[in-house]
N, C-alpha and C positions, 0 to 999 in steps of 0.2 A: 643771305648772300654767301656764296662760296667762291673763294679765290684759289685757283689752281695755277701754280707757278711751274713753268717749264724752262729749264736752263741747260747749259752745255756750251761747248766751244762753237764758234762760228763754223758753218758748213756741215754740221752733224744731221741736219734735217729737222731740227726742233720746231722751226716755223711751220713746216708742212704738218707735223704731228699736232701742234697747238691749234692751227686753223681747222684741221679736220675734226679734232675733238670738240672745238667750239661749235662747229656746224651740227655735229651729232647731238650735242647738249642744248642746242638752240641758245647758246651763250654768246658773250661778247669776247672776241679775240682781240688782244692788244699787243701789237708788235712795238715794244718800247724803243727799239732802234729807230723806227720811223718817227717817233716823237723827238728823239735826239736830232734827227735830220731837220725836223720842223724848228727846233730850238736854234740851230745854226742859221736858219733862214729868216728868223725874226730880226727885223731891222735894228732894233735897239740892242739886242744881244750881239748881233753881228758886229756892230761898232765896238762894243766892249772887247770882243774876241780879237778884232783887228788891232785894237789899241795895245793888246798884250803881245800878239804874235806877228803883227805887221801886215801891211796891205799886199804882200807877195802871195798871201793865201787866197786872194780873190781871183775869180775867173774874169773873162772879158766882159761879162755882164754886171760885174761888181758884186757877185754872189760868192760866198765862201766855197772854195773847191775843197771838198772833204779829203781828197787824196793828198793835196798839198799840205793841208792841216795835219793829216795823219803822219806824213813824213816828218813833221816836227815833233809830234807828241808820242807816237808809238816808240817804245823802247826807252823813253825818258819819263820816269815815274813822277818827277816834280812837275814837268810840263803837263803831263796827263792829269795830274791832280788839279792844276790851275784851270784847265779846260773843264773838268768835271765840276769844279766849284762854280764856274761861270754858267754852265748850262743846267745844272741839277735843279735849281729852284724853279725854273720854267717847266722842266719835265715833271717835277713832283706836283706842281699845281695842276697840270693837265691830267695826270694820273689820279689825283685826288678827286677831280671833277668827274672823271669817268666812273669812279667807284660810288659816286653819289646817285648814279642812274639806277632806275628800278630794273634790276636784272638779277636772275637767280644765280647765274654762273659767269664769272670773269676768268678768262684764261690769259695770263700774262706770259710773254715770251721775251727773254733777254738773257744774254750771256752773263751780265753783271748783276742779275737779280739778287744773289746772295749778299751783295754789298749794301743793299738798301732796305728801308723799313718794311717794304711789302713782303720780304722774305719771311719775317716773323708773323705776318698776317695770313700766310698761306694755310689753306686747309689741306692741300696736297702738294708735295714737292716732287717733281719728276726731273731726273737727270738723263739727258740724251747724249750718248757717246757713239763713236764709230771708229773704223780703221783710219789711222792718221794719214796714211799715204793716199787712200781714196778720198778722204775728206779734203786734203790740201789740193788735190787735182781738181776736185769739184769747185773749190773756191776760186782757183786761178781761172777756170773757164767761166764761172758765173760772174765774177767781179771784174774781169779783164785787168788784172793787176800782175805785176812782175813777181817772181819768186822772192826777190829781195824785199819788196814791200810787204809781202805776206809774212816773211820771217820777222820783220819789224813789228807787224801787228800781233803775231803770235807771242812775241816777247812780252806784250802787255796783257796777255790773256790771264784770266783768273785761275788759281790753283784750286781745284774742287776736292782734292783728296781728303781734306779734314772735315768735309761736310757730310751730313746724313740726309738721305732721301727716302721717300716712301716707295718710289719705284725708279729703277734704272733700266733704260732701254738701249741696248746695243744695236744700232741701226745698220742693217746690211743694205739699205737703200732699195729693197724690193717693196713693191706696193702691197703685196700679200702680208709680209711681216709687219709692216707699218699699220695696216688696217686691223690686223689681229691684235696688236698692242693697244690701239685706240679702243677697240671693242672691249678688251679686258678692263681698261681704265674706266670706260663709260659704265660698264656693269657695276664696278666697285663704287663709283660715285652714286649711281642710282640706288643701289642697295643701301648705302649709308643714309640716303635721304628718305627712305621709306618710313 
């Protein structure tokens, strides 16, 4: 079993790279953000989160509205830590179960990967970066959020400067560049496994 970890700020294109690499390797792509979304949808966990942050974070269907919750936790380290503590046990259990599956390659994709145990388990660490202005413009269009909300979210982003990576990819958002990088990584992985 090989674990390939792809990290970087939101909007850099890491999910596209990770899912493309997973297809090429016939491996399992894991978007950890989506598992986090599942965690806040879990009824038991949702009740615990509401107990801490209040029912104002719920939408009209009684589900947690992630943007409302984000407005509370982004930019506030203590509140973000409380939310992380509440959701991480659920997320970790899901991820541990995924890694028990019979699969040669797992490709994990998450901005916060360097903060969790899976980072130390990685066989290959990839950092995806991009031009900040282009990246932020893409996020605003993709997530339909205000510039103010984005800045709050950015304030909670991880600082990657002290970390070391096997590969760093500066994404210019062209399909050709991305495919060329994925092909390079694919060849390196296959060569190591020969």
